[in-house]
C-alpha positions in Angstrom: 7.6 -15.1 -8.7 4.7 -13.6 -7.0 2.8 -10.3 -8.0 0.5 -8.3 -6.0 -2.2 -6.3 -7.9 -4.5 -3.7 -6.8 -8.2 -3.7 -8.5 -10.5 -0.8 -8.0 -13.9 -2.2 -6.9 -17.0 0.1 -6.4 -17.6 -1.5 -3.0 -14.3 -0.1 -1.8 -14.8 3.6 -3.1 -15.6 4.9 0.4 -12.4 3.4 1.8 -10.4 4.8 -1.2 -11.9 8.2 -0.7 -11.0 8.1 3.2 -7.5 7.2 2.1 -7.1 10.0 -0.3 -8.2 12.4 2.5 -5.8 10.9 4.9 -3.2 10.7 2.4 -2.8 6.9 3.1 -1.6 4.7 0.2 -3.3 1.2 -0.1 -0.1 -0.6 0.9 -0.4 1.1 4.4 -4.1 0.5 4.5 -3.5 -3.2 4.3 -0.2 -3.2 6.3 -1.4 -6.1 8.6 -2.4 -8.4 5.9 0.7 -7.7 4.1 2.9 -8.6 7.0 0.8 -11.7 7.9 1.3 -13.0 4.2 4.9 -11.8 3.5 6.6 -10.8 6.9 7.8 -7.6 8.6 11.0 -7.4 6.4 8.9 -7.4 3.3 6.7 -4.7 4.4 9.6 -2.6 5.7 11.5 -2.9 2.3 8.0 -2.0 0.6 7.5 1.2 2.8 11.1 2.2 2.3 10.9 1.7 -1.5 7.6 3.7 -1.7 9.1 6.5 0.4 12.2 6.6 -1.9 10.0 6.8 -5.0 7.8 9.4 -3.6 10.9 11.6 -2.7 12.7 11.1 -5.9 9.8 11.4 -8.4 10.0 14.6 -10.7 
């Protein structure tokens, strides 16, 4: 099993602020890296899952 974690670093605060303004989640910001590492099918599943969770959250 492999787990992907997100860690908040001060050096990334400007990118995080821009992402918040653009309403872009981190996984979309790093889309190309995720596809290189895990493949297009993984990314499409990740995106579909995130959209489903966003649309069904209370």
